[in-house]
N, C-alpha and C positions, 0 to 999 in steps of 0.2 A: 043286865041284859045278858039272854043266851049267847054265850061264844059262838054256835053255830049260825046267828043271825047274822050278814052283814050289815054294819053301820054304815051313816050316809058317805062318812069320810072315803072308806074303802070302796063303797060303789063308786064314787067320782072317781079315785084312782084307777079302778078296774076299766074302767069306761074310758077315762084316757090314755090307758095303756093300748085300749083294742084298737085307737084310732094311730096310734104311731107304727109307722111301716119303714121310716128310715132312721136308723142311727149314725150321726157323725160323730167321729172319735177322734179328738186329738191324738198324737202318738208320744213325743217328747216329754217327758215329766208328767205323763197322765197313763199311758201303759206301763212305762218303765222309766227308770232314773237316768235321765240323759248324764247329767253331771256325773253321776255315780262310774258311769263307765268311760266317759269319753275324757275325764281328767286322767285318771291313774294311765289309761293307754297312750294318752300323748307323752306324760312326763316317761311313760316308758320306752317311748321311741326317742325322746331328745336326750334321754341317759345313754341308749346304744349309740345315737348318732355321734354325741359326744366323744365316748370312748372311739369311735371308728376314725373319726377326722380329727380329732385333737383340737377341737373346739370348746370353750368354754359352755355350761348349759345357759347361763345367762345370756350370752350372746348369741347362743342360737334361738332361746325364747323371744327376745326382743326382735331378731330376723323373723322369725314364725310370725309373730305381731302385724310386723309390715306387710307381709304376705296376706294374712288375712284380711287386714284393713283394707288391702287393695282389692281385694273381692269380696267384700262384705260377708265374708263366711269363715267360720273355723272349720269347716270341713272341705276346704278346696283341695281336690286330690292329686293336683301336681304341685303342694307348696314346697317340697323339699327342693324341684329342681329351679323354684324361682328364689333360694335362699341366698340373699346377698354375700353373708359371710362365707359360704361353702363358694360361690363364686369368685369372691376374693382371694382365697385362698388357694382354690385347685382350676380354676378357669370353668368354662362352659361345657356341662357334659349333658348328652341328649338325655332321653326317659330312658332308652333299655342299659345305658351306662350308669345311670341312678341307680336303678333296680340293682344291677349286678353289684354296683360298690356300695350302697346302704341297705342291701335288702335284710339284714339282719336287723336294721332298725325299725323297718315296716314289716315286718315279722313279728318284732317286740310289739307295736300297736294292735296287731291282728290277736295276738296271742292273749295279749292282757284283757282284750275286748271280750274273746270269747268266754274269759274267767267272770268279766265283773257287768256284761248286758245280760239283766234277768227280769221279767215279767214281775210286776208288784203282783202280792197274794190276791190270788181270786179274777185275776184278769183272763187267764186261757179259759176258765171255766164259763164266765159270764159272757165271752164273747161267742162260746160253741152253746152255750144255751139260747142268745138270742138268734145265733143261725140257726138253729134246731126250730125255732118259732118262726121262721121264714121272714124274719126282719132282714131289710137291705142295711149291709153295713158299709159304711164309708169313712176311711183314712185320710185324714187332714192333716198337715203339717207343713212347716217353713222349711223344711230339710229338703235338699234337692231331691228329685224322684230317684235317683241311684241308691243315694245312701237310705231313704225311706224305704225302695220296696228291699233293698238289701237287708234290712233291719226287722220288717216283717217276716221276711224268709229265714233268718237265723233264727228268730224266735219261735218259729213254728206256727205263728197264726196266719200265714198271708192266704192259706183256704178261705179263711172265714169273711175274707173283705170283696165285696163286688164291684167298689169304685175306690181308686186313689186319686189324690188331688194334691199337688205338690209343685213346687215351682220346678221349672225346666231345668235340667242339666247344664252346667258350664261349658261343655263341649271339650274338645281336645285343644291344646295351645296349637298355636300355628307351627308347622314342621312336625308335629308328632303324628305317626301311623298308628294306625288302630292296632297293628300287631305288635307294637313296643309299648304300648300301655299297659300297665300291670292289672288294669281293671278290665281287660279282655283277655287274660291269660284262661280264665276258664267260663267262657261266654255261657255255657248252659246255667252256670249258678245263678247269672244274675236276669234271665229270663223270666219274667212275671208272669203267674197265672191270672192276676188281677182282670178281669174282662174290660174294665172304663178305666183308661189312666187319662186324667186329665192334668197337663201343663198349663201351670200358672206361667203368666210373662214376668219377666225380670221386675217390673215396677209393681206388680201386684201382690201383697202379703196381705196376713191379716192384721187387724181386722174388718177390711175392705169387705163391704157385703155383697159385692159382686163377687167373692168366691161363693157364700152361700148360694146366690143365686145360679151359680153356674152347678153347682153340687146338684140343687133341686131340678135343675132342668134336664141334667143326666141320668137322675134317677125316675125322672118323671112324677115326683112327689110335689106334693103343696107343703107351705110351711108347717100348716096344721097338723100334717102327718110327720113332721121331723121331729127330733130332739138331738141337740149338740151336747158332747160330755167333753171338759175339757176348759183350757185358757185361752182365749180369743187373742190375748196380748202376747203369748209365746209360743216356739215351737212345738 
């Protein structure tokens, strides 16, 4: 067959792609390796925290696990404040005092994250090409909105997305003022440019079909116009 004459399979593929107007993209472990950056970052924080507080890494890890299980998230922003081993040793510390006392541990997490959070090969170029082809892009994740938007910003791909769909942030603990919360120290850093932000309720997680229904409604698209990339069972 002449290579310049498209076969029936390529024609069907081209027809399918011409109808796709919405690309829904999972984030963690689809665009980048979540485990590959989070575990080294967490361990770097624990090592530094152990050095500062004089508490063994194993005790700290067990305490972190209890906090993560309580909040059903390994990315709870105020985990250090709730570590029972720190409270037992040093008593209650407010958020500002925690940052001042254990700031080096927090910075160890951030610095390791900067070194280890990277897009998989070809992701940037693919998102750029889809955007250039006038496809709407949706970021979908089980990570909370704050961390999801931060990662998109840090990776330099936030401008490609039209919609982000993520669980609502857990908010500030009782008694914590925004001015004392470390996430608000650079507010402009966390202001998203994504036009539509869909905050999921606490009980709504993948693979709940209501999530995709909400995305399609926000994008004003039908299911036949959308394609999903990623795993529906993970963040």
